[in-house]
Z-matrix of the N, CA and C atoms (Angstrom, degrees):
N
C 1 1.439
C 2 1.525 1 108.21
N 3 1.287 2 116.02 1 139.73
C 4 1.461 3 121.92 2 177.16
C 5 1.514 4 109.41 3 -113.98
N 6 1.315 5 115.48 4 150.06
C 7 1.452 6 121.93 5 177.73
C 8 1.519 7 109.43 6 -118.17
N 9 1.317 8 115.34 7 160.97
C 10 1.461 9 120.95 8 176.33
C 11 1.518 10 108.70 9 -105.88
N 12 1.323 11 116.28 10 114.28
C 13 1.462 12 121.77 11 178.38
C 14 1.528 13 108.54 12 -92.48
N 15 1.320 14 115.55 13 135.57
C 16 1.461 15 121.72 14 178.36
C 17 1.530 16 107.47 15 -117.70
N 18 1.321 17 116.03 16 126.97
C 19 1.466 18 122.09 17 -179.44
C 20 1.525 19 108.60 18 -119.55
N 21 1.309 20 115.08 19 137.85
C 22 1.464 21 120.15 20 176.73
C 23 1.522 22 109.22 21 -128.19
N 24 1.314 23 115.81 22 130.41
C 25 1.461 24 121.64 23 177.04
C 26 1.518 25 108.09 24 -77.63
N 27 1.317 26 116.40 25 127.04
C 28 1.460 27 123.47 26 176.13
C 29 1.527 28 107.84 27 -128.96
N 30 1.317 29 118.29 28 165.63
C 31 1.471 30 119.30 29 -177.77
C 32 1.536 31 114.37 30 -54.01
N 33 1.337 32 117.11 31 -32.63
C 34 1.467 33 120.92 32 -177.50
C 35 1.524 34 112.93 33 -83.81
N 36 1.332 35 118.17 34 -8.94
C 37 1.461 36 121.57 35 -176.86
C 38 1.515 37 110.08 36 144.01
N 39 1.349 38 116.35 37 -114.43
C 40 1.460 39 121.55 38 -178.68
C 41 1.515 40 110.09 39 -138.69
N 42 1.323 41 115.44 40 143.55
C 43 1.455 42 120.81 41 168.16
C 44 1.520 43 106.00 42 -111.91
N 45 1.332 44 115.69 43 152.41
C 46 1.459 45 119.65 44 -174.96
C 47 1.517 46 110.38 45 -148.25
N 48 1.345 47 114.69 46 149.45
C 49 1.448 48 120.43 47 173.66
C 50 1.516 49 109.70 48 -151.48
N 51 1.331 50 115.72 49 166.40
C 52 1.460 51 122.25 50 178.03
C 53 1.524 52 107.21 51 -107.36
N 54 1.320 53 115.66 52 122.52
C 55 1.467 54 120.59 53 -177.20
C 56 1.523 55 112.37 54 -56.47
N 57 1.316 56 117.46 55 -43.19
C 58 1.457 57 121.88 56 -172.32
C 59 1.523 58 114.71 57 -87.28
N 60 1.309 59 117.96 58 -2.01
C 61 1.458 60 120.01 59 -172.95
C 62 1.531 61 110.77 60 -134.02
N 63 1.337 62 117.37 61 87.25
C 64 1.465 63 119.67 62 179.13
C 65 1.530 64 111.31 63 -53.25
N 66 1.296 65 115.97 64 137.28
C 67 1.457 66 121.59 65 179.58
C 68 1.514 67 113.92 66 95.90
N 69 1.326 68 116.68 67 -15.38
C 70 1.470 69 120.26 68 178.20
C 71 1.521 70 107.63 69 -90.28
N 72 1.315 71 114.91 70 88.71
C 73 1.462 72 120.67 71 178.42
C 74 1.519 73 109.29 72 -144.03
N 75 1.320 74 115.23 73 156.70
C 76 1.458 75 119.79 74 -175.06
C 77 1.519 76 109.47 75 -164.45
N 78 1.303 77 115.12 76 -169.94
C 79 1.460 78 121.71 77 176.39
C 80 1.517 79 108.95 78 -151.41
N 81 1.308 80 116.25 79 168.26
C 82 1.454 81 121.24 80 177.34
C 83 1.512 82 110.21 81 -163.17
N 84 1.314 83 115.13 82 153.89
C 85 1.460 84 120.41 83 178.69
C 86 1.522 85 110.60 84 -67.93
N 87 1.336 86 116.18 85 -35.73
C 88 1.466 87 122.01 86 177.78
C 89 1.525 88 108.79 87 -120.01
N 90 1.323 89 115.92 88 165.16
C 91 1.461 90 120.28 89 177.30
C 92 1.525 91 110.51 90 -62.71
N 93 1.319 92 116.76 91 -40.40
C 94 1.471 93 120.62 92 178.70
C 95 1.525 94 111.09 93 -61.54
N 96 1.328 95 116.74 94 -42.28
C 97 1.466 96 120.64 95 179.03
C 98 1.530 97 110.38 96 -66.18
N 99 1.319 98 117.64 97 -40.79
C 100 1.466 99 120.93 98 178.16
C 101 1.520 100 110.37 99 -62.66
N 102 1.330 101 118.17 100 -41.69
C 103 1.467 102 122.07 101 177.40
C 104 1.528 103 110.66 102 -60.44
N 105 1.319 104 115.75 103 -48.27
C 106 1.463 105 120.62 104 -179.61
C 107 1.532 106 110.39 105 -61.04
N 108 1.317 107 116.25 106 -44.83
C 109 1.462 108 120.57 107 179.76
C 110 1.527 109 111.36 108 -64.91
N 111 1.331 110 117.16 109 -33.46
C 112 1.456 111 120.36 110 179.72
C 113 1.529 112 110.93 111 -68.39
N 114 1.321 113 117.26 112 -37.11
C 115 1.472 114 120.14 113 175.21
C 116 1.531 115 109.80 114 -59.88
N 117 1.307 116 116.48 115 -43.32
C 118 1.462 117 120.69 116 178.82
C 119 1.525 118 110.97 117 -65.61
N 120 1.328 119 117.02 118 -40.66
C 121 1.463 120 120.93 119 179.31
C 122 1.528 121 110.83 120 -61.65
N 123 1.327 122 117.01 121 -41.00
C 124 1.470 123 120.94 122 178.01
C 125 1.525 124 109.87 123 -60.87
N 126 1.317 125 117.01 124 -47.17
C 127 1.467 126 121.10 125 179.33
C 128 1.517 127 111.06 126 -59.22
N 129 1.321 128 116.88 127 -44.09
C 130 1.469 129 120.50 128 -178.37
C 131 1.518 130 112.11 129 -66.28
N 132 1.321 131 117.51 130 -40.98
C 133 1.465 132 120.57 131 178.90
C 134 1.527 133 110.12 132 -65.29
N 135 1.319 134 117.29 133 -44.32
C 136 1.469 135 119.93 134 179.40
C 137 1.530 136 111.39 135 -64.05
N 138 1.321 137 117.12 136 -41.76
C 139 1.470 138 120.42 137 177.19
C 140 1.518 139 111.05 138 -61.70
N 141 1.324 140 117.34 139 -44.48
C 142 1.463 141 121.47 140 -179.84
C 143 1.525 142 110.89 141 -64.32
N 144 1.339 143 116.86 142 -41.36
C 145 1.462 144 120.17 143 178.59
C 146 1.525 145 111.16 144 -64.63
N 147 1.327 146 116.70 145 -39.83
C 148 1.472 147 119.94 146 177.72
C 149 1.531 148 110.88 147 -63.34
N 150 1.324 149 116.17 148 -43.34
C 151 1.464 150 120.52 149 -179.94
C 152 1.530 151 110.68 150 -63.12
N 153 1.317 152 117.30 151 -42.78
C 154 1.466 153 120.81 152 178.49
C 155 1.524 154 110.91 153 -64.53
N 156 1.329 155 116.47 154 -40.28
C 157 1.466 156 120.06 155 178.32
C 158 1.521 157 110.90 156 -64.53
N 159 1.325 158 116.87 157 -44.52
C 160 1.474 159 120.96 158 178.77
C 161 1.526 160 110.29 159 -59.26
N 162 1.309 161 116.06 160 -42.71
C 163 1.458 162 120.96 161 179.98
C 164 1.529 163 110.78 162 -63.76
N 165 1.325 164 116.76 163 -39.78
C 166 1.459 165 120.59 164 -176.29
C 167 1.533 166 113.05 165 -71.70
N 168 1.336 167 117.81 166 -23.17
C 169 1.472 168 120.05 167 -179.07
C 170 1.521 169 112.90 168 -104.36
N 171 1.309 170 116.22 169 1.10
C 172 1.465 171 120.25 170 -177.90
C 173 1.530 172 110.34 171 -56.32
N 174 1.333 173 115.41 172 130.10
C 175 1.458 174 121.34 173 177.95
C 176 1.517 175 114.06 174 82.75
N 177 1.316 176 118.39 175 -1.55
C 178 1.460 177 121.78 176 179.92
C 179 1.523 178 109.93 177 -102.58
N 180 1.314 179 116.44 178 155.80
C 181 1.458 180 121.16 179 178.21
C 182 1.528 181 108.14 180 -86.76
N 183 1.302 182 114.81 181 106.40
C 184 1.463 183 120.77 182 179.69
C 185 1.519 184 108.91 183 -134.48
N 186 1.313 185 116.53 184 164.85
C 187 1.456 186 119.97 185 170.14
C 188 1.514 187 107.28 186 -131.22
N 189 1.308 188 115.52 187 152.97
C 190 1.456 189 121.97 188 -177.87
C 191 1.522 190 108.88 189 -121.12
N 192 1.320 191 115.21 190 150.23
C 193 1.457 192 120.45 191 173.17
C 194 1.523 193 107.94 192 -149.02
N 195 1.314 194 114.91 193 155.56
C 196 1.459 195 121.02 194 178.42
C 197 1.521 196 109.01 195 -71.04
N 198 1.304 197 116.54 196 142.38
C 199 1.448 198 122.51 197 178.21
C 200 1.517 199 108.48 198 -132.73
N 201 1.311 200 115.97 199 123.37
C 202 1.458 201 121.13 200 177.22
C 203 1.512 202 106.89 201 -107.76
N 204 1.312 203 116.52 202 124.61
C 205 1.454 204 120.70 203 -176.68
C 206 1.528 205 109.62 204 -114.45
N 207 1.302 206 115.45 205 135.49
C 208 1.460 207 121.08 206 174.53
C 209 1.517 208 108.04 207 -97.77
N 210 1.309 209 114.95 208 139.50
C 211 1.469 210 119.13 209 -178.37
C 212 1.507 211 110.71 210 -73.94
């Protein structure tokens, strides 16, 4: 899966977010730092979403399978 990163130049450096993933946003003094921070933000959002999903299905009879989505 690919994401679309959006970067905006601001006086302090750059702000960044992922169009397809609400909550994945960050900033950096340089574009490289903003990119690196955005990768971390994506990981954190996905981890948090997985944890919330696990919590919501705890004790229920469910099954899981891998899903590959094309944009």
